[in-house]
ChimeraX commands (.cxc) that place a marker at each C-alpha (Angstrom):
marker #1 position 65.89,89.59,60.95 radius 0.5
marker #1 position 63.82,89.60,57.95 radius 0.5
marker #1 position 63.61,86.42,55.95 radius 0.5
marker #1 position 65.24,88.01,53.08 radius 0.5
marker #1 position 68.18,88.94,55.24 radius 0.5
marker #1 position 68.39,85.50,56.56 radius 0.5
marker #1 position 68.42,83.85,52.99 radius 0.5
marker #1 position 71.15,86.38,52.05 radius 0.5
marker #1 position 72.99,85.23,55.32 radius 0.5
marker #1 position 72.36,81.76,54.43 radius 0.5
marker #1 position 73.61,82.11,50.67 radius 0.5
marker #1 position 76.83,83.78,52.04 radius 0.5
marker #1 position 77.49,81.01,54.68 radius 0.5
marker #1 position 76.99,78.48,51.57 radius 0.5
marker #1 position 79.73,80.09,49.71 radius 0.5
marker #1 position 82.04,79.49,52.60 radius 0.5
marker #1 position 81.86,82.97,53.92 radius 0.5
marker #1 position 83.21,82.57,57.42 radius 0.5
marker #1 position 82.28,86.38,58.59 radius 0.5
marker #1 position 78.68,85.51,57.53 radius 0.5
marker #1 position 78.64,82.56,60.02 radius 0.5
marker #1 position 79.99,84.78,62.72 radius 0.5
marker #1 position 77.06,86.86,62.17 radius 0.5
marker #1 position 74.70,84.15,62.39 radius 0.5
marker #1 position 76.49,82.99,65.49 radius 0.5
marker #1 position 76.08,86.17,67.11 radius 0.5
marker #1 position 72.10,86.47,65.92 radius 0.5
marker #1 position 71.41,83.11,67.58 radius 0.5
marker #1 position 73.78,81.96,70.37 radius 0.5
marker #1 position 71.89,83.43,73.21 radius 0.5
marker #1 position 68.50,82.10,72.13 radius 0.5
marker #1 position 69.95,78.61,71.35 radius 0.5
marker #1 position 71.63,78.45,74.51 radius 0.5
marker #1 position 68.34,79.34,76.49 radius 0.5
marker #1 position 66.56,76.54,74.56 radius 0.5
marker #1 position 69.25,73.92,75.10 radius 0.5
marker #1 position 69.64,75.28,78.79 radius 0.5
marker #1 position 66.05,74.66,79.56 radius 0.5
marker #1 position 66.27,71.32,77.89 radius 0.5
marker #1 position 69.41,69.85,79.66 radius 0.5
marker #1 position 69.19,71.94,83.03 radius 0.5
marker #1 position 73.08,72.24,83.20 radius 0.5
marker #1 position 75.15,75.36,81.99 radius 0.5
marker #1 position 78.08,73.15,81.21 radius 0.5
marker #1 position 76.17,70.78,78.99 radius 0.5
marker #1 position 74.31,73.54,77.49 radius 0.5
marker #1 position 77.43,75.55,76.57 radius 0.5
marker #1 position 79.16,72.24,74.98 radius 0.5
marker #1 position 75.89,71.10,73.33 radius 0.5
marker #1 position 75.49,74.94,71.99 radius 0.5
marker #1 position 79.17,74.96,70.50 radius 0.5
marker #1 position 78.43,71.60,68.92 radius 0.5
marker #1 position 75.31,72.71,67.11 radius 0.5
marker #1 position 77.18,75.58,65.57 radius 0.5
marker #1 position 80.23,73.42,64.52 radius 0.5
marker #1 position 77.49,70.67,62.92 radius 0.5
marker #1 position 75.64,73.50,61.23 radius 0.5
marker #1 position 78.69,74.91,59.58 radius 0.5
marker #1 position 79.80,71.40,58.57 radius 0.5
marker #1 position 76.13,70.45,57.22 radius 0.5
marker #1 position 75.72,73.68,55.19 radius 0.5
marker #1 position 79.57,73.16,53.54 radius 0.5
marker #1 position 78.56,69.71,52.59 radius 0.5
marker #1 position 75.87,71.22,50.82 radius 0.5
marker #1 position 73.36,68.90,52.54 radius 0.5
marker #1 position 70.65,71.91,53.08 radius 0.5
marker #1 position 67.63,71.88,51.14 radius 0.5
marker #1 position 66.82,75.53,49.91 radius 0.5
marker #1 position 63.47,75.88,51.57 radius 0.5
marker #1 position 64.78,75.56,55.11 radius 0.5
marker #1 position 65.55,78.59,56.89 radius 0.5
marker #1 position 68.93,78.96,58.89 radius 0.5
marker #1 position 67.04,79.39,62.24 radius 0.5
marker #1 position 65.02,76.21,61.41 radius 0.5
marker #1 position 68.23,74.40,60.38 radius 0.5
marker #1 position 70.00,75.53,63.80 radius 0.5
marker #1 position 67.16,74.34,66.08 radius 0.5
marker #1 position 66.68,71.03,64.32 radius 0.5
marker #1 position 70.37,70.30,64.77 radius 0.5
marker #1 position 69.96,71.41,68.43 radius 0.5
marker #1 position 67.00,69.08,69.17 radius 0.5
marker #1 position 68.97,66.18,67.47 radius 0.5
marker #1 position 71.95,66.99,69.62 radius 0.5
marker #1 position 69.97,67.03,72.65 radius 0.5
marker #1 position 68.27,63.66,71.82 radius 0.5
marker #1 position 71.92,62.30,71.22 radius 0.5
marker #1 position 72.94,63.68,74.49 radius 0.5
marker #1 position 70.04,61.82,76.49 radius 0.5
marker #1 position 70.53,58.59,74.64 radius 0.5
marker #1 position 74.57,58.79,75.67 radius 0.5
marker #1 position 73.64,59.08,79.20 radius 0.5
marker #1 position 71.16,56.65,78.97 radius 0.5
marker #1 position 68.90,57.72,81.59 radius 0.5
marker #1 position 66.21,60.19,81.34 radius 0.5
marker #1 position 67.01,63.36,83.16 radius 0.5
marker #1 position 64.46,65.87,84.20 radius 0.5
marker #1 position 65.28,69.55,83.78 radius 0.5
marker #1 position 66.26,70.91,87.05 radius 0.5
marker #1 position 67.23,74.54,86.92 radius 0.5
marker #1 position 70.18,75.77,89.00 radius 0.5
marker #1 position 68.43,78.24,91.43 radius 0.5
marker #1 position 71.47,79.49,93.01 radius 0.5
marker #1 position 73.22,80.28,89.75 radius 0.5
marker #1 position 70.04,80.66,87.53 radius 0.5
marker #1 position 70.32,81.78,83.83 radius 0.5
marker #1 position 69.57,85.26,83.13 radius 0.5
marker #1 position 67.26,85.42,80.33 radius 0.5
marker #1 position 65.67,89.01,80.80 radius 0.5
marker #1 position 66.15,91.67,78.27 radius 0.5
marker #1 position 68.15,94.72,79.69 radius 0.5
marker #1 position 66.17,97.11,77.32 radius 0.5
marker #1 position 62.73,96.44,79.28 radius 0.5
marker #1 position 61.43,98.52,82.00 radius 0.5
marker #1 position 61.31,97.64,85.72 radius 0.5
marker #1 position 57.69,96.52,85.82 radius 0.5
marker #1 position 58.22,94.12,82.88 radius 0.5
marker #1 position 61.43,92.90,84.44 radius 0.5
marker #1 position 59.67,92.01,87.66 radius 0.5
marker #1 position 56.72,90.26,85.56 radius 0.5
marker #1 position 59.31,88.17,83.56 radius 0.5
marker #1 position 61.03,87.35,86.74 radius 0.5
marker #1 position 57.61,85.91,88.17 radius 0.5
marker #1 position 57.04,84.23,84.79 radius 0.5
marker #1 position 60.58,82.44,84.75 radius 0.5
marker #1 position 60.05,81.47,88.42 radius 0.5
marker #1 position 56.74,79.64,87.34 radius 0.5
marker #1 position 58.57,78.19,84.29 radius 0.5
marker #1 position 61.47,77.11,86.45 radius 0.5
marker #1 position 59.40,75.35,88.78 radius 0.5
marker #1 position 56.47,73.85,86.54 radius 0.5
marker #1 position 58.10,73.49,83.20 radius 0.5
marker #1 position 60.01,70.14,84.16 radius 0.5
marker #1 position 56.66,68.77,85.25 radius 0.5
marker #1 position 55.52,69.00,81.60 radius 0.5
marker #1 position 55.80,66.26,79.02 radius 0.5
marker #1 position 58.81,66.51,76.76 radius 0.5
marker #1 position 56.97,67.96,73.64 radius 0.5
marker #1 position 55.02,70.62,75.45 radius 0.5
marker #1 position 58.01,71.66,77.40 radius 0.5
marker #1 position 59.67,72.04,74.18 radius 0.5
marker #1 position 57.14,74.30,72.51 radius 0.5
marker #1 position 56.74,76.41,74.96 radius 0.5
marker #1 position 60.20,77.27,75.40 radius 0.5
marker #1 position 60.32,77.83,71.60 radius 0.5
marker #1 position 57.25,80.09,71.57 radius 0.5
marker #1 position 57.68,81.89,74.67 radius 0.5
marker #1 position 61.07,81.74,75.74 radius 0.5
marker #1 position 62.90,82.30,72.41 radius 0.5
marker #1 position 59.85,83.89,70.88 radius 0.5
marker #1 position 59.65,82.05,67.80 radius 0.5
marker #1 position 57.07,82.14,65.44 radius 0.5
marker #1 position 54.49,79.20,64.57 radius 0.5
marker #1 position 55.76,78.94,61.26 radius 0.5
marker #1 position 59.39,78.79,62.51 radius 0.5
marker #1 position 58.38,76.15,65.19 radius 0.5
marker #1 position 56.68,74.25,62.38 radius 0.5
marker #1 position 59.85,74.21,60.40 radius 0.5
marker #1 position 61.88,73.19,63.47 radius 0.5
marker #1 position 59.48,70.30,64.28 radius 0.5
marker #1 position 58.40,69.20,60.86 radius 0.5
marker #1 position 54.87,69.88,61.59 radius 0.5
marker #1 position 52.20,71.78,60.14 radius 0.5
marker #1 position 51.36,75.46,61.37 radius 0.5
marker #1 position 47.85,74.01,62.53 radius 0.5
marker #1 position 49.43,71.14,64.40 radius 0.5
marker #1 position 51.92,73.54,65.99 radius 0.5
marker #1 position 48.94,75.90,67.32 radius 0.5
marker #1 position 47.20,72.91,68.96 radius 0.5
marker #1 position 50.35,71.71,70.47 radius 0.5
marker #1 position 50.83,75.34,71.90 radius 0.5
marker #1 position 47.33,75.56,73.11 radius 0.5
marker #1 position 47.49,72.05,74.90 radius 0.5
marker #1 position 50.89,72.98,76.44 radius 0.5
marker #1 position 49.76,76.11,77.75 radius 0.5
marker #1 position 46.56,74.44,79.28 radius 0.5
marker #1 position 48.66,71.61,80.66 radius 0.5
marker #1 position 50.93,74.33,82.19 radius 0.5
marker #1 position 47.85,76.43,83.37 radius 0.5
marker #1 position 46.65,73.24,85.32 radius 0.5
marker #1 position 49.86,72.73,87.19 radius 0.5
marker #1 position 49.85,76.39,87.96 radius 0.5
marker #1 position 46.33,76.48,89.27 radius 0.5
marker #1 position 46.57,73.13,91.01 radius 0.5
marker #1 position 49.15,74.63,93.41 radius 0.5
marker link #1:1,2 radius 0.2
marker link #1:2,3 radius 0.2
marker link #1:3,4 radius 0.2
marker link #1:4,5 radius 0.2
marker link #1:5,6 radius 0.2
marker link #1:6,7 radius 0.2
marker link #1:7,8 radius 0.2
marker link #1:8,9 radius 0.2
marker link #1:9,10 radius 0.2
marker link #1:10,11 radius 0.2
marker link #1:11,12 radius 0.2
marker link #1:12,13 radius 0.2
marker link #1:13,14 radius 0.2
marker link #1:14,15 radius 0.2
marker link #1:15,16 radius 0.2
marker link #1:16,17 radius 0.2
marker link #1:17,18 radius 0.2
marker link #1:18,19 radius 0.2
marker link #1:19,20 radius 0.2
marker link #1:20,21 radius 0.2
marker link #1:21,22 radius 0.2
marker link #1:22,23 radius 0.2
marker link #1:23,24 radius 0.2
marker link #1:24,25 radius 0.2
marker link #1:25,26 radius 0.2
marker link #1:26,27 radius 0.2
marker link #1:27,28 radius 0.2
marker link #1:28,29 radius 0.2
marker link #1:29,30 radius 0.2
marker link #1:30,31 radius 0.2
marker link #1:31,32 radius 0.2
marker link #1:32,33 radius 0.2
marker link #1:33,34 radius 0.2
marker link #1:34,35 radius 0.2
marker link #1:35,36 radius 0.2
marker link #1:36,37 radius 0.2
marker link #1:37,38 radius 0.2
marker link #1:38,39 radius 0.2
marker link #1:39,40 radius 0.2
marker link #1:40,41 radius 0.2
marker link #1:41,42 radius 0.2
marker link #1:42,43 radius 0.2
marker link #1:43,44 radius 0.2
marker link #1:44,45 radius 0.2
marker link #1:45,46 radius 0.2
marker link #1:46,47 radius 0.2
marker link #1:47,48 radius 0.2
marker link #1:48,49 radius 0.2
marker link #1:49,50 radius 0.2
marker link #1:50,51 radius 0.2
marker link #1:51,52 radius 0.2
marker link #1:52,53 radius 0.2
marker link #1:53,54 radius 0.2
marker link #1:54,55 radius 0.2
marker link #1:55,56 radius 0.2
marker link #1:56,57 radius 0.2
marker link #1:57,58 radius 0.2
marker link #1:58,59 radius 0.2
marker link #1:59,60 radius 0.2
marker link #1:60,61 radius 0.2
marker link #1:61,62 radius 0.2
marker link #1:62,63 radius 0.2
marker link #1:63,64 radius 0.2
marker link #1:64,65 radius 0.2
marker link #1:65,66 radius 0.2
marker link #1:66,67 radius 0.2
marker link #1:67,68 radius 0.2
marker link #1:68,69 radius 0.2
marker link #1:69,70 radius 0.2
marker link #1:70,71 radius 0.2
marker link #1:71,72 radius 0.2
marker link #1:72,73 radius 0.2
marker link #1:73,74 radius 0.2
marker link #1:74,75 radius 0.2
marker link #1:75,76 radius 0.2
marker link #1:76,77 radius 0.2
marker link #1:77,78 radius 0.2
marker link #1:78,79 radius 0.2
marker link #1:79,80 radius 0.2
marker link #1:80,81 radius 0.2
marker link #1:81,82 radius 0.2
marker link #1:82,83 radius 0.2
marker link #1:83,84 radius 0.2
marker link #1:84,85 radius 0.2
marker link #1:85,86 radius 0.2
marker link #1:86,87 radius 0.2
marker link #1:87,88 radius 0.2
marker link #1:88,89 radius 0.2
marker link #1:89,90 radius 0.2
marker link #1:90,91 radius 0.2
marker link #1:91,92 radius 0.2
marker link #1:92,93 radius 0.2
marker link #1:93,94 radius 0.2
marker link #1:94,95 radius 0.2
marker link #1:95,96 radius 0.2
marker link #1:96,97 radius 0.2
marker link #1:97,98 radius 0.2
marker link #1:98,99 radius 0.2
marker link #1:99,100 radius 0.2
marker link #1:100,101 radius 0.2
marker link #1:101,102 radius 0.2
marker link #1:102,103 radius 0.2
marker link #1:103,104 radius 0.2
marker link #1:104,105 radius 0.2
marker link #1:105,106 radius 0.2
marker link #1:106,107 radius 0.2
marker link #1:107,108 radius 0.2
marker link #1:108,109 radius 0.2
marker link #1:109,110 radius 0.2
marker link #1:110,111 radius 0.2
marker link #1:111,112 radius 0.2
marker link #1:112,113 radius 0.2
marker link #1:113,114 radius 0.2
marker link #1:114,115 radius 0.2
marker link #1:115,116 radius 0.2
marker link #1:116,117 radius 0.2
marker link #1:117,118 radius 0.2
marker link #1:118,119 radius 0.2
marker link #1:119,120 radius 0.2
marker link #1:120,121 radius 0.2
marker link #1:121,122 radius 0.2
marker link #1:122,123 radius 0.2
marker link #1:123,124 radius 0.2
marker link #1:124,125 radius 0.2
marker link #1:125,126 radius 0.2
marker link #1:126,127 radius 0.2
marker link #1:127,128 radius 0.2
marker link #1:128,129 radius 0.2
marker link #1:129,130 radius 0.2
marker link #1:130,131 radius 0.2
marker link #1:131,132 radius 0.2
marker link #1:132,133 radius 0.2
marker link #1:133,134 radius 0.2
marker link #1:134,135 radius 0.2
marker link #1:135,136 radius 0.2
marker link #1:136,137 radius 0.2
marker link #1:137,138 radius 0.2
marker link #1:138,139 radius 0.2
marker link #1:139,140 radius 0.2
marker link #1:140,141 radius 0.2
marker link #1:141,142 radius 0.2
marker link #1:142,143 radius 0.2
marker link #1:143,144 radius 0.2
marker link #1:144,145 radius 0.2
marker link #1:145,146 radius 0.2
marker link #1:146,147 radius 0.2
marker link #1:147,148 radius 0.2
marker link #1:148,149 radius 0.2
marker link #1:149,150 radius 0.2
marker link #1:150,151 radius 0.2
marker link #1:151,152 radius 0.2
marker link #1:152,153 radius 0.2
marker link #1:153,154 radius 0.2
marker link #1:154,155 radius 0.2
marker link #1:155,156 radius 0.2
marker link #1:156,157 radius 0.2
marker link #1:157,158 radius 0.2
marker link #1:158,159 radius 0.2
marker link #1:159,160 radius 0.2
marker link #1:160,161 radius 0.2
marker link #1:161,162 radius 0.2
marker link #1:162,163 radius 0.2
marker link #1:163,164 radius 0.2
marker link #1:164,165 radius 0.2
marker link #1:165,166 radius 0.2
marker link #1:166,167 radius 0.2
marker link #1:167,168 radius 0.2
marker link #1:168,169 radius 0.2
marker link #1:169,170 radius 0.2
marker link #1:170,171 radius 0.2
marker link #1:171,172 radius 0.2
marker link #1:172,173 radius 0.2
marker link #1:173,174 radius 0.2
marker link #1:174,175 radius 0.2
marker link #1:175,176 radius 0.2
marker link #1:176,177 radius 0.2
marker link #1:177,178 radius 0.2
marker link #1:178,179 radius 0.2
marker link #1:179,180 radius 0.2
marker link #1:180,181 radius 0.2
marker link #1:181,182 radius 0.2
marker link #1:182,183 radius 0.2
marker link #1:183,184 radius 0.2
view
């Protein structure tokens, strides 16, 4: 979705257009779920948090609390990040991401060829085993950039950092992940 389409969608949502919000939900629910799932490691918690993100986004936009320079995607991810932080605070014990290997989340695009599917399965296996070992900041930026395929600009909006800072963070996160993989 282009920036103009997203701004139009956001404009419609601000005008209380429920159909536009349903369209936004359809556009972002899968990638948001993946983001949350990789952060919390539980299907049920990820589903609950994902629902809460969209409810909070709807209420936030309708309350006219939105600044015009933000994108809808950045707003949704910021709300998700805050709800995940609140989730961990409520549980008061810091959990590590433990991915459910028996009922793992399917994050492979069905439109890709078989060779690409196998490559992605191997990459996801590496992510599942090594991602929890990274510090939270690195884990988050890797999920945003490579699992959800967000641009550096979108990640900068979400994290409230400059594009340069995000590039450095991605570089450091990849180096840390590469080091973990090479040490094995």
